[in-house]
N, CA, C, O and the ligand as a Tripos MOL2 file, in Angstrom:
@<TRIPOS>MOLECULE
protein
  277   275    70     0     0
PROTEIN
NO_CHARGES

@<TRIPOS>ATOM
      1 N          11.8820  -25.5350    1.6470 N.3       1 MET1
      2 CA         12.5290  -24.2860    1.1040 C.3       1 MET1
      3 C          11.1870  -23.2720    1.2930 C.2       1 MET1
      4 O          10.0030  -23.6020    1.2200 O.2       1 MET1
      5 N          11.6230  -22.2370    1.4990 N.am      2 LYS2
      6 CA         10.6820  -21.1150    1.7490 C.3       2 LYS2
      7 C          10.4980  -20.2470    0.4340 C.2       2 LYS2
      8 O          11.4020  -19.6550   -0.1560 O.2       2 LYS2
      9 N           9.2490  -20.2820    0.1130 N.am      3 ALA3
     10 CA          8.9720  -19.3590   -1.0870 C.3       3 ALA3
     11 C           8.8660  -18.0070   -0.7710 C.2       3 ALA3
     12 O           8.0670  -17.7040    0.1150 O.2       3 ALA3
     13 N           9.5670  -17.0650   -1.3640 N.am      4 LYS4
     14 CA          9.4220  -15.7510   -1.1210 C.3       4 LYS4
     15 C           8.1520  -14.9870   -1.5370 C.2       4 LYS4
     16 O           7.8580  -15.0200   -2.7320 O.2       4 LYS4
     17 N           7.3100  -14.2560   -0.6260 N.am      5 LYS5
     18 CA          5.9660  -13.7450   -0.8220 C.3       5 LYS5
     19 C           6.2860  -12.8150   -1.7590 C.2       5 LYS5
     20 O           7.1990  -12.0250   -1.5140 O.2       5 LYS5
     21 N           5.5270  -12.7540   -3.0840 N.am      6 ILE6
     22 CA          5.3960  -11.8450   -4.0590 C.3       6 ILE6
     23 C           4.1070  -11.0490   -3.8360 C.2       6 ILE6
     24 O           3.0200  -11.6210   -3.9120 O.2       6 ILE6
     25 N           4.2020   -9.7310   -3.5610 N.am      7 PHE7
     26 CA          2.6770   -9.0460   -3.4950 C.3       7 PHE7
     27 C           2.4760   -8.3900   -4.6910 C.2       7 PHE7
     28 O           3.3930   -7.8630   -5.3220 O.2       7 PHE7
     29 N           1.2250   -8.3970   -5.0610 N.am      8 GLU8
     30 CA          0.8850   -7.8230   -6.3080 C.3       8 GLU8
     31 C          -0.5490   -6.8320   -6.0800 C.2       8 GLU8
     32 O          -1.3340   -6.9180   -5.1360 O.2       8 GLU8
     33 N          -0.6050   -6.0700   -7.0140 N.am      9 CYS9
     34 CA         -1.7540   -5.1200   -7.0300 C.3       9 CYS9
     35 C          -3.0350   -6.0660   -7.1320 C.2       9 CYS9
     36 O          -3.0560   -6.8860   -8.0490 O.2       9 CYS9
     37 N          -4.1190   -5.9940   -6.2270 N.am     10 THR10
     38 CA         -5.1880   -6.6350   -6.5440 C.3      10 THR10
     39 C          -5.9510   -6.4310   -7.7480 C.2      10 THR10
     40 O          -6.6890   -7.2770   -8.2540 O.2      10 THR10
     41 N          -5.7320   -5.2290   -8.1980 N.am     11 SER11
     42 CA         -6.4830   -4.4180   -9.3690 C.3      11 SER11
     43 C          -5.8260   -4.5190  -10.7040 C.2      11 SER11
     44 O          -6.4200   -5.0520  -11.6410 O.2      11 SER11
     45 N          -4.8230   -4.1110  -10.8100 N.am     12 CYS12
     46 CA         -3.9240   -4.0160  -12.0540 C.3      12 CYS12
     47 C          -2.9880   -5.1250  -12.1590 C.2      12 CYS12
     48 O          -2.6310   -5.3780  -13.3100 O.2      12 CYS12
     49 N          -2.4360   -5.9500  -11.0940 N.am     13 ARG13
     50 CA         -1.4870   -6.9060  -10.9300 C.3      13 ARG13
     51 C          -0.0890   -6.4230  -11.1560 C.2      13 ARG13
     52 O           0.8060   -7.1350  -11.6100 O.2      13 ARG13
     53 N           0.0300   -5.2840  -10.8420 N.am     14 LYS14
     54 CA          1.4950   -4.6540  -10.8330 C.3      14 LYS14
     55 C           2.3960   -5.5480   -9.9460 C.2      14 LYS14
     56 O           1.7950   -6.0880   -9.0180 O.2      14 LYS14
     57 N           3.4820   -5.7640  -10.0290 N.am     15 THR15
     58 CA          4.1830   -6.3980   -9.1600 C.3      15 THR15
     59 C           5.6920   -6.1990   -9.3490 C.2      15 THR15
     60 O           6.1190   -6.2250  -10.5030 O.2      15 THR15
     61 N           6.4830   -6.0150   -8.4010 N.am     16 PRO16
     62 CA          6.2310   -6.2120   -6.8540 C.3      16 PRO16
     63 C           5.6840   -4.8740   -6.4640 C.2      16 PRO16
     64 O           5.9630   -3.8360   -7.0640 O.2      16 PRO16
     65 N           4.8720   -4.9560   -5.4050 N.am     17 LEU17
     66 CA          4.6190   -3.6820   -4.7370 C.3      17 LEU17
     67 C           5.6950   -3.0760   -3.9590 C.2      17 LEU17
     68 O           6.4770   -3.7530   -3.2910 O.2      17 LEU17
     69 N           5.7320   -1.9970   -4.0280 N.am     18 THR18
     70 CA          6.8560   -1.2880   -2.9480 C.3      18 THR18
     71 C           6.3710   -1.3500   -1.4870 C.2      18 THR18
     72 O           5.1580   -1.4250   -1.2890 O.2      18 THR18
     73 N           7.2030   -1.3250   -0.4790 N.am     19 LYS19
     74 CA          6.9170   -1.1410    0.8130 C.3      19 LYS19
     75 C           5.9230   -0.1390    1.2910 C.2      19 LYS19
     76 O           5.0700   -0.3020    2.1630 O.2      19 LYS19
     77 N           6.1920    1.0170    0.5190 N.am     20 ASP20
     78 CA          5.0700    2.0720    0.6710 C.3      20 ASP20
     79 C           3.7220    1.7590    0.2550 C.2      20 ASP20
     80 O           2.7270    2.2330    0.8050 O.2      20 ASP20
     81 N           3.6940    0.9060   -0.7830 N.am     21 GLU21
     82 CA          2.1760    0.5050   -1.3010 C.3      21 GLU21
     83 C           1.7710   -0.3380   -0.5450 C.2      21 GLU21
     84 O           0.6340   -0.1930   -0.0940 O.2      21 GLU21
     85 N           2.4910   -1.3900   -0.1900 N.am     22 ILE22
     86 CA          1.9250   -2.4660    0.9380 C.3      22 ILE22
     87 C           1.6270   -1.7840    2.1480 C.2      22 ILE22
     88 O           0.5440   -2.0010    2.6920 O.2      22 ILE22
     89 N           2.5400   -0.8940    2.7000 N.am     23 GLY23
     90 CA          2.3030   -0.3690    3.9240 C.3      23 GLY23
     91 C           0.9500    0.6310    3.9720 C.2      23 GLY23
     92 O           0.2930    0.7420    5.0070 O.2      23 GLY23
     93 N           0.6700    1.2160    2.9550 N.am     24 SER24
     94 CA         -0.3390    2.0440    2.7370 C.3      24 SER24
     95 C          -1.8200    1.3300    2.4390 C.2      24 SER24
     96 O          -2.8580    1.7900    2.9170 O.2      24 SER24
     97 N          -1.7910    0.4100    1.7770 N.am     25 SER25
     98 CA         -2.9160   -0.6220    1.6880 C.3      25 SER25
     99 C          -3.3660   -1.1680    3.0590 C.2      25 SER25
    100 O          -4.5520   -1.3350    3.3440 O.2      25 SER25
    101 N          -2.4190   -1.4110    3.8220 N.am     26 LYS26
    102 CA         -2.7560   -2.0320    5.1230 C.3      26 LYS26
    103 C          -3.2560   -1.1890    6.0810 C.2      26 LYS26
    104 O          -4.1360   -1.5280    6.8730 O.2      26 LYS26
    105 N          -2.5410    0.3120    6.0410 N.am     27 LYS27
    106 CA         -2.8000    1.3590    6.9020 C.3      27 LYS27
    107 C          -4.2350    1.9110    6.3770 C.2      27 LYS27
    108 O          -5.0700    2.3610    7.1620 O.2      27 LYS27
    109 N          -4.3980    1.8480    5.2660 N.am     28 LEU28
    110 CA         -5.8960    2.5100    4.7270 C.3      28 LEU28
    111 C          -7.0320    1.5520    4.7250 C.2      28 LEU28
    112 O          -8.1930    1.9310    4.8790 O.2      28 LEU28
    113 N          -6.6810    0.2580    4.5430 N.am     29 LEU29
    114 CA         -7.7500   -0.7700    4.2430 C.3      29 LEU29
    115 C          -7.7230   -1.6560    5.5460 C.2      29 LEU29
    116 O          -8.5850   -2.5320    5.4750 O.2      29 LEU29
    117 N          -7.1570   -1.6860    6.4510 N.am     30 GLY30
    118 CA         -6.8770   -2.4530    7.6020 C.3      30 GLY30
    119 C          -5.8140   -3.2800    7.7020 C.2      30 GLY30
    120 O          -5.3410   -3.7070    6.6490 O.2      30 GLY30
    121 N          -5.2340   -3.6680    8.9350 N.am     31 ILE31
    122 CA         -3.9450   -4.4060    8.7980 C.3      31 ILE31
    123 C          -4.3140   -6.0030    8.4430 C.2      31 ILE31
    124 O          -3.4380   -6.8550    8.2960 O.2      31 ILE31
    125 N          -5.4860   -6.2230    8.3500 N.am     32 ASP32
    126 CA         -5.5490   -7.7260    8.1530 C.3      32 ASP32
    127 C          -6.0080   -7.9250    6.6810 C.2      32 ASP32
    128 O          -6.3690   -9.0600    6.3700 O.2      32 ASP32
    129 N          -6.0340   -6.9470    5.7450 N.am     33 THR33
    130 CA         -6.3870   -6.8680    4.5690 C.3      33 THR33
    131 C          -5.6670   -7.9720    3.7190 C.2      33 THR33
    132 O          -4.4720   -8.1750    3.9310 O.2      33 THR33
    133 N          -6.2930   -8.6480    2.8290 N.am     34 THR34
    134 CA         -5.4930   -9.4780    2.0850 C.3      34 THR34
    135 C          -5.3990   -8.9420    0.5400 C.2      34 THR34
    136 O          -4.7720   -9.4950   -0.3630 O.2      34 THR34
    137 N          -6.1190   -7.8100    0.4500 N.am     35 GLU35
    138 CA         -6.1780   -7.0180   -0.9550 C.3      35 GLU35
    139 C          -5.0980   -5.9360   -0.9070 C.2      35 GLU35
    140 O          -5.2590   -4.9960   -0.1290 O.2      35 GLU35
    141 N          -3.9950   -5.9980   -1.6920 N.am     36 LEU36
    142 CA         -3.0990   -5.0860   -1.6170 C.3      36 LEU36
    143 C          -3.0520   -4.2040   -2.7870 C.2      36 LEU36
    144 O          -3.2700   -4.7940   -3.8450 O.2      36 LEU36
    145 N          -2.8080   -2.8530   -2.8830 N.am     37 TYR37
    146 CA         -2.9220   -2.1530   -4.1430 C.3      37 TYR37
    147 C          -1.7290   -1.4300   -4.3330 C.2      37 TYR37
    148 O          -1.0440   -1.2160   -3.3320 O.2      37 TYR37
    149 N          -1.3090   -0.9690   -5.5430 N.am     38 CYS38
    150 CA         -0.4830   -0.0010   -6.0610 C.3      38 CYS38
    151 C          -1.1880    1.3320   -5.7330 C.2      38 CYS38
    152 O          -2.4000    1.4350   -5.5410 O.2      38 CYS38
    153 N          -0.1830    2.4630   -5.6840 N.am     39 ILE39
    154 CA         -0.7890    3.8800   -5.2200 C.3      39 ILE39
    155 C          -1.9080    4.0560   -6.1540 C.2      39 ILE39
    156 O          -3.0130    4.2660   -5.6560 O.2      39 ILE39
    157 N          -1.8030    4.0080   -7.3270 N.am     40 ASP40
    158 CA         -2.7590    4.4000   -8.3550 C.3      40 ASP40
    159 C          -3.9520    3.7560   -8.3550 C.2      40 ASP40
    160 O          -4.9410    4.3550   -8.7780 O.2      40 ASP40
    161 N          -4.0390    2.6380   -7.9540 N.am     41 CYS41
    162 CA         -5.2100    1.6440   -7.6950 C.3      41 CYS41
    163 C          -5.7500    2.1030   -6.2280 C.2      41 CYS41
    164 O          -6.9620    2.3050   -6.1490 O.2      41 CYS41
    165 N          -5.1130    2.2480   -5.2920 N.am     42 LEU42
    166 CA         -5.6500    2.3980   -3.9670 C.3      42 LEU42
    167 C          -6.1830    3.9240   -4.1500 C.2      42 LEU42
    168 O          -7.3360    4.1720   -3.7960 O.2      42 LEU42
    169 N          -5.4400    4.8560   -4.6460 N.am     43 ALA43
    170 CA         -6.1710    6.2340   -5.0380 C.3      43 ALA43
    171 C          -7.6770    5.8850   -5.6120 C.2      43 ALA43
    172 O          -8.7020    6.2210   -5.0200 O.2      43 ALA43
    173 N          -7.6530    5.2020   -6.7840 N.am     44 ALA44
    174 CA         -8.8190    5.0860   -7.1990 C.3      44 ALA44
    175 C          -9.8930    4.3550   -6.4230 C.2      44 ALA44
    176 O         -11.0890    4.5480   -6.6420 O.2      44 ALA44
    177 N          -9.4720    3.5720   -5.5760 N.am     45 TYR45
    178 CA        -10.4220    2.6900   -4.8010 C.3      45 TYR45
    179 C         -11.1400    3.6140   -3.8570 C.2      45 TYR45
    180 O         -12.3530    3.5770   -3.6520 O.2      45 TYR45
    181 N         -10.2260    4.5060   -3.2590 N.am     46 LEU46
    182 CA        -10.6470    5.3500   -2.2360 C.3      46 LEU46
    183 C         -11.1190    6.5920   -2.7000 C.2      46 LEU46
    184 O         -11.4660    7.5070   -1.9530 O.2      46 LEU46
    185 N         -11.1370    6.6350   -4.0540 N.am     47 GLU47
    186 CA        -11.8220    7.8880   -4.6670 C.3      47 GLU47
    187 C         -10.9520    9.1800   -4.1320 C.2      47 GLU47
    188 O         -11.5980   10.1660   -3.7760 O.2      47 GLU47
    189 N          -9.6630    9.2140   -4.0680 N.am     48 VAL48
    190 CA         -8.6110   10.3180   -4.0640 C.3      48 VAL48
    191 C          -7.5070   10.3400   -4.9390 C.2      48 VAL48
    192 O          -7.2520    9.3210   -5.5820 O.2      48 VAL48
    193 N          -6.9200   11.1970   -5.0410 N.am     49 THR49
    194 CA         -5.7120   11.1130   -6.1310 C.3      49 THR49
    195 C          -4.4590   10.4850   -5.3260 C.2      49 THR49
    196 O          -4.2500   10.4030   -4.1150 O.2      49 THR49
    197 N          -3.6980   10.0700   -6.4520 N.am     50 PRO50
    198 CA         -2.6310    9.4090   -6.0310 C.3      50 PRO50
    199 C          -1.5940   10.3010   -5.1410 C.2      50 PRO50
    200 O          -0.8830    9.7080   -4.3290 O.2      50 PRO50
    201 N          -1.5000   11.6830   -5.2780 N.am     51 ASP51
    202 CA         -0.8940   12.5380   -4.5000 C.3      51 ASP51
    203 C          -1.3690   12.6040   -3.0620 C.2      51 ASP51
    204 O          -0.6250   12.7320   -2.0900 O.2      51 ASP51
    205 N          -2.9130   12.4840   -3.0270 N.am     52 ASP52
    206 CA         -3.3430   12.4270   -1.5010 C.3      52 ASP52
    207 C          -2.7590   11.1240   -1.0700 C.2      52 ASP52
    208 O          -2.3520   11.1860    0.0910 O.2      52 ASP52
    209 N          -2.5950    9.9970   -1.6200 N.am     53 ILE53
    210 CA         -1.9350    8.8720   -1.0210 C.3      53 ILE53
    211 C          -0.4350    9.0260   -0.4290 C.2      53 ILE53
    212 O          -0.0160    8.6880    0.6780 O.2      53 ILE53
    213 N           0.2870    9.6790   -1.5770 N.am     54 ARG54
    214 CA          1.6980    9.8570   -1.1470 C.3      54 ARG54
    215 C           1.9250   10.7400   -0.1240 C.2      54 ARG54
    216 O           2.9440   10.5490    0.5400 O.2      54 ARG54
    217 N           0.9850   11.9580    0.2490 N.am     55 GLU55
    218 CA          0.8380   12.8400    1.2350 C.3      55 GLU55
    219 C           0.4790   11.8280    2.5710 C.2      55 GLU55
    220 O           1.0530   12.0390    3.6400 O.2      55 GLU55
    221 N          -0.4090   10.8290    2.4470 N.am     56 LYS56
    222 CA         -0.6140   10.1920    3.6390 C.3      56 LYS56
    223 C           0.4380    9.2960    3.9960 C.2      56 LYS56
    224 O           0.6550    8.9900    5.1690 O.2      56 LYS56
    225 N           1.2440    8.7710    2.8230 N.am     57 ILE57
    226 CA          2.5310    7.9010    3.2090 C.3      57 ILE57
    227 C           3.3850    8.5910    4.0090 C.2      57 ILE57
    228 O           3.9770    8.0630    4.9510 O.2      57 ILE57
    229 N           3.5070    9.9080    3.6550 N.am     58 GLN58
    230 CA          4.7510   10.8870    4.1770 C.3      58 GLN58
    231 C           4.3170   10.9270    5.6620 C.2      58 GLN58
    232 O           5.2040   10.6830    6.4790 O.2      58 GLN58
    233 N           3.0460   11.2080    6.1360 N.am     59 MET59
    234 CA          2.2210   11.5610    7.1060 C.3      59 MET59
    235 C           2.5570   10.2700    8.1140 C.2      59 MET59
    236 O           2.9400   10.3950    9.2770 O.2      59 MET59
    237 N           2.3570    9.1440    7.4970 N.am     60 PHE60
    238 CA          2.5440    7.7920    8.2990 C.3      60 PHE60
    239 C           4.0790    7.6520    8.7870 C.2      60 PHE60
    240 O           4.4860    7.2510    9.8770 O.2      60 PHE60
    241 N           4.7870    8.0820    7.7080 N.am     61 LYS61
    242 CA          6.2220    7.7460    7.9870 C.3      61 LYS61
    243 C           6.6530    8.9070    9.2250 C.2      61 LYS61
    244 O           7.3240    8.5760   10.2040 O.2      61 LYS61
    245 N           6.2430   10.0440    9.0410 N.am     62 GLU62
    246 CA          6.6560   11.0420   10.0410 C.3      62 GLU62
    247 C           5.9480   10.4610   11.4540 C.2      62 GLU62
    248 O           6.6030   10.6600   12.4770 O.2      62 GLU62
    249 N           4.7380    9.7990   11.5830 N.am     63 ASP63
    250 CA          4.4230    9.2490   12.7550 C.3      63 ASP63
    251 C           4.9870    8.4110   13.3660 C.2      63 ASP63
    252 O           4.6420    8.1880   14.5260 O.2      63 ASP63
    253 N           6.0660    7.6660   12.7430 N.am     64 GLY64
    254 CA          6.9140    6.6110   13.0170 C.3      64 GLY64
    255 C           6.0070    5.2410   12.8760 C.2      64 GLY64
    256 O           6.1670    4.2890   13.6380 O.2      64 GLY64
    257 N           5.1370    5.2520   11.9220 N.am     65 CYS65
    258 CA          4.3690    4.0070   11.8000 C.3      65 CYS65
    259 C           5.2570    2.6400   11.2140 C.2      65 CYS65
    260 O           5.9660    2.5210   10.2150 O.2      65 CYS65
    261 N           4.8960    1.7000   12.2690 N.am     66 GLU66
    262 CA          5.7210    0.3730   11.8310 C.3      66 GLU66
    263 C           5.8280   -0.1090   10.5680 C.2      66 GLU66
    264 O           6.8550   -0.5790   10.0780 O.2      66 GLU66
    265 N           4.5200    0.0310    9.9140 N.am     67 LEU67
    266 CA          4.2450   -0.3300    8.6550 C.3      67 LEU67
    267 C           5.3280    0.0370    7.3630 C.2      67 LEU67
    268 O           5.5510   -0.6210    6.3480 O.2      67 LEU67
    269 N           5.8080    1.1180    7.7310 N.am     68 PHE68
    270 CA          6.8730    1.7650    6.8760 C.3      68 PHE68
    271 C           8.3050    1.6180    7.1390 C.2      68 PHE68
    272 O           9.1540    2.1110    6.3970 O.2      68 PHE68
    273 N           8.5890    0.9140    8.2310 N.am     69 LYS69
    274 CA          9.9480    0.6570    8.5500 C.3      69 LYS69
    275 C          10.7850   -0.3010    7.5570 C.2      69 LYS69
    276 O          11.9660   -0.5530    7.7920 O.2      69 LYS69
    277 ZN         -2.6080   -1.3440   -9.4650 Zn       70 ZN70
@<TRIPOS>BOND
     1     1     2 1
     2     2     3 1
     3     3     4 2
     4     3     5 am
     5     5     6 1
     6     6     7 1
     7     7     8 2
     8     7     9 am
     9     9    10 1
    10    10    11 1
    11    11    12 2
    12    11    13 am
    13    13    14 1
    14    14    15 1
    15    15    16 2
    16    15    17 am
    17    17    18 1
    18    18    19 1
    19    19    20 2
    20    19    21 am
    21    21    22 1
    22    22    23 1
    23    23    24 2
    24    23    25 am
    25    25    26 1
    26    26    27 1
    27    27    28 2
    28    27    29 am
    29    29    30 1
    30    30    31 1
    31    31    32 2
    32    31    33 am
    33    33    34 1
    34    34    35 1
    35    35    36 2
    36    35    37 am
    37    37    38 1
    38    38    39 1
    39    39    40 2
    40    39    41 am
    41    41    42 1
    42    42    43 1
    43    43    44 2
    44    43    45 am
    45    45    46 1
    46    46    47 1
    47    47    48 2
    48    47    49 am
    49    49    50 1
    50    50    51 1
    51    51    52 2
    52    51    53 am
    53    53    54 1
    54    54    55 1
    55    55    56 2
    56    55    57 am
    57    57    58 1
    58    58    59 1
    59    59    60 2
    60    59    61 am
    61    61    62 1
    62    62    63 1
    63    63    64 2
    64    63    65 am
    65    65    66 1
    66    66    67 1
    67    67    68 2
    68    67    69 am
    69    69    70 1
    70    70    71 1
    71    71    72 2
    72    71    73 am
    73    73    74 1
    74    74    75 1
    75    75    76 2
    76    75    77 am
    77    77    78 1
    78    78    79 1
    79    79    80 2
    80    79    81 am
    81    81    82 1
    82    82    83 1
    83    83    84 2
    84    83    85 am
    85    85    86 1
    86    86    87 1
    87    87    88 2
    88    87    89 am
    89    89    90 1
    90    90    91 1
    91    91    92 2
    92    91    93 am
    93    93    94 1
    94    94    95 1
    95    95    96 2
    96    95    97 am
    97    97    98 1
    98    98    99 1
    99    99   100 2
   100    99   101 am
   101   101   102 1
   102   102   103 1
   103   103   104 2
   104   103   105 am
   105   105   106 1
   106   106   107 1
   107   107   108 2
   108   107   109 am
   109   109   110 1
   110   110   111 1
   111   111   112 2
   112   111   113 am
   113   113   114 1
   114   114   115 1
   115   115   116 2
   116   115   117 am
   117   117   118 1
   118   118   119 1
   119   119   120 2
   120   119   121 am
   121   121   122 1
   122   122   123 1
   123   123   124 2
   124   123   125 am
   125   125   126 1
   126   126   127 1
   127   127   128 2
   128   127   129 am
   129   129   130 1
   130   130   131 1
   131   131   132 2
   132   131   133 am
   133   133   134 1
   134   134   135 1
   135   135   136 2
   136   135   137 am
   137   137   138 1
   138   138   139 1
   139   139   140 2
   140   139   141 am
   141   141   142 1
   142   142   143 1
   143   143   144 2
   144   143   145 am
   145   145   146 1
   146   146   147 1
   147   147   148 2
   148   147   149 am
   149   149   150 1
   150   150   151 1
   151   151   152 2
   152   151   153 am
   153   153   154 1
   154   154   155 1
   155   155   156 2
   156   155   157 am
   157   157   158 1
   158   158   159 1
   159   159   160 2
   160   159   161 am
   161   161   162 1
   162   162   163 1
   163   163   164 2
   164   163   165 am
   165   165   166 1
   166   166   167 1
   167   167   168 2
   168   167   169 am
   169   169   170 1
   170   170   171 1
   171   171   172 2
   172   171   173 am
   173   173   174 1
   174   174   175 1
   175   175   176 2
   176   175   177 am
   177   177   178 1
   178   178   179 1
   179   179   180 2
   180   179   181 am
   181   181   182 1
   182   182   183 1
   183   183   184 2
   184   183   185 am
   185   185   186 1
   186   186   187 1
   187   187   188 2
   188   187   189 am
   189   189   190 1
   190   190   191 1
   191   191   192 2
   192   191   193 am
   193   193   194 1
   194   194   195 1
   195   195   196 2
   196   195   197 am
   197   197   198 1
   198   198   199 1
   199   199   200 2
   200   199   201 am
   201   201   202 1
   202   202   203 1
   203   203   204 2
   204   203   205 am
   205   205   206 1
   206   206   207 1
   207   207   208 2
   208   207   209 am
   209   209   210 1
   210   210   211 1
   211   211   212 2
   212   211   213 am
   213   213   214 1
   214   214   215 1
   215   215   216 2
   216   215   217 am
   217   217   218 1
   218   218   219 1
   219   219   220 2
   220   219   221 am
   221   221   222 1
   222   222   223 1
   223   223   224 2
   224   223   225 am
   225   225   226 1
   226   226   227 1
   227   227   228 2
   228   227   229 am
   229   229   230 1
   230   230   231 1
   231   231   232 2
   232   231   233 am
   233   233   234 1
   234   234   235 1
   235   235   236 2
   236   235   237 am
   237   237   238 1
   238   238   239 1
   239   239   240 2
   240   239   241 am
   241   241   242 1
   242   242   243 1
   243   243   244 2
   244   243   245 am
   245   245   246 1
   246   246   247 1
   247   247   248 2
   248   247   249 am
   249   249   250 1
   250   250   251 1
   251   251   252 2
   252   251   253 am
   253   253   254 1
   254   254   255 1
   255   255   256 2
   256   255   257 am
   257   257   258 1
   258   258   259 1
   259   259   260 2
   260   259   261 am
   261   261   262 1
   262   262   263 1
   263   263   264 2
   264   263   265 am
   265   265   266 1
   266   266   267 1
   267   267   268 2
   268   267   269 am
   269   269   270 1
   270   270   271 1
   271   271   272 2
   272   271   273 am
   273   273   274 1
   274   274   275 1
   275   275   276 2
@<TRIPOS>SUBSTRUCTURE
     1 MET1         2 RESIDUE 1 A MET
     2 LYS2         6 RESIDUE 1 A LYS
     3 ALA3        10 RESIDUE 1 A ALA
     4 LYS4        14 RESIDUE 1 A LYS
     5 LYS5        18 RESIDUE 1 A LYS
     6 ILE6        22 RESIDUE 1 A ILE
     7 PHE7        26 RESIDUE 1 A PHE
     8 GLU8        30 RESIDUE 1 A GLU
     9 CYS9        34 RESIDUE 1 A CYS
    10 THR10       38 RESIDUE 1 A THR
    11 SER11       42 RESIDUE 1 A SER
    12 CYS12       46 RESIDUE 1 A CYS
    13 ARG13       50 RESIDUE 1 A ARG
    14 LYS14       54 RESIDUE 1 A LYS
    15 THR15       58 RESIDUE 1 A THR
    16 PRO16       62 RESIDUE 1 A PRO
    17 LEU17       66 RESIDUE 1 A LEU
    18 THR18       70 RESIDUE 1 A THR
    19 LYS19       74 RESIDUE 1 A LYS
    20 ASP20       78 RESIDUE 1 A ASP
    21 GLU21       82 RESIDUE 1 A GLU
    22 ILE22       86 RESIDUE 1 A ILE
    23 GLY23       90 RESIDUE 1 A GLY
    24 SER24       94 RESIDUE 1 A SER
    25 SER25       98 RESIDUE 1 A SER
    26 LYS26      102 RESIDUE 1 A LYS
    27 LYS27      106 RESIDUE 1 A LYS
    28 LEU28      110 RESIDUE 1 A LEU
    29 LEU29      114 RESIDUE 1 A LEU
    30 GLY30      118 RESIDUE 1 A GLY
    31 ILE31      122 RESIDUE 1 A ILE
    32 ASP32      126 RESIDUE 1 A ASP
    33 THR33      130 RESIDUE 1 A THR
    34 THR34      134 RESIDUE 1 A THR
    35 GLU35      138 RESIDUE 1 A GLU
    36 LEU36      142 RESIDUE 1 A LEU
    37 TYR37      146 RESIDUE 1 A TYR
    38 CYS38      150 RESIDUE 1 A CYS
    39 ILE39      154 RESIDUE 1 A ILE
    40 ASP40      158 RESIDUE 1 A ASP
    41 CYS41      162 RESIDUE 1 A CYS
    42 LEU42      166 RESIDUE 1 A LEU
    43 ALA43      170 RESIDUE 1 A ALA
    44 ALA44      174 RESIDUE 1 A ALA
    45 TYR45      178 RESIDUE 1 A TYR
    46 LEU46      182 RESIDUE 1 A LEU
    47 GLU47      186 RESIDUE 1 A GLU
    48 VAL48      190 RESIDUE 1 A VAL
    49 THR49      194 RESIDUE 1 A THR
    50 PRO50      198 RESIDUE 1 A PRO
    51 ASP51      202 RESIDUE 1 A ASP
    52 ASP52      206 RESIDUE 1 A ASP
    53 ILE53      210 RESIDUE 1 A ILE
    54 ARG54      214 RESIDUE 1 A ARG
    55 GLU55      218 RESIDUE 1 A GLU
    56 LYS56      222 RESIDUE 1 A LYS
    57 ILE57      226 RESIDUE 1 A ILE
    58 GLN58      230 RESIDUE 1 A GLN
    59 MET59      234 RESIDUE 1 A MET
    60 PHE60      238 RESIDUE 1 A PHE
    61 LYS61      242 RESIDUE 1 A LYS
    62 GLU62      246 RESIDUE 1 A GLU
    63 ASP63      250 RESIDUE 1 A ASP
    64 GLY64      254 RESIDUE 1 A GLY
    65 CYS65      258 RESIDUE 1 A CYS
    66 GLU66      262 RESIDUE 1 A GLU
    67 LEU67      266 RESIDUE 1 A LEU
    68 PHE68      270 RESIDUE 1 A PHE
    69 LYS69      274 RESIDUE 1 A LYS
    70 ZN70       277 GROUP 0 **** ****
């Protein structure tokens, strides 16, 4: 039996994380990161605003980034 992997925020334990949150964590922290964050915690971690993160996600999507498909 295959266990479905549940992703949770490393910081606040919010779960499940959205595809965008997982994608942006990997994109901004490195593809091999084991630490995934929700948008709010990722913003706090990187010392930017959640809107900055959302803007980046939008940019990555427009770039056709694989992580957001
Ligand atoms: Zn969080």
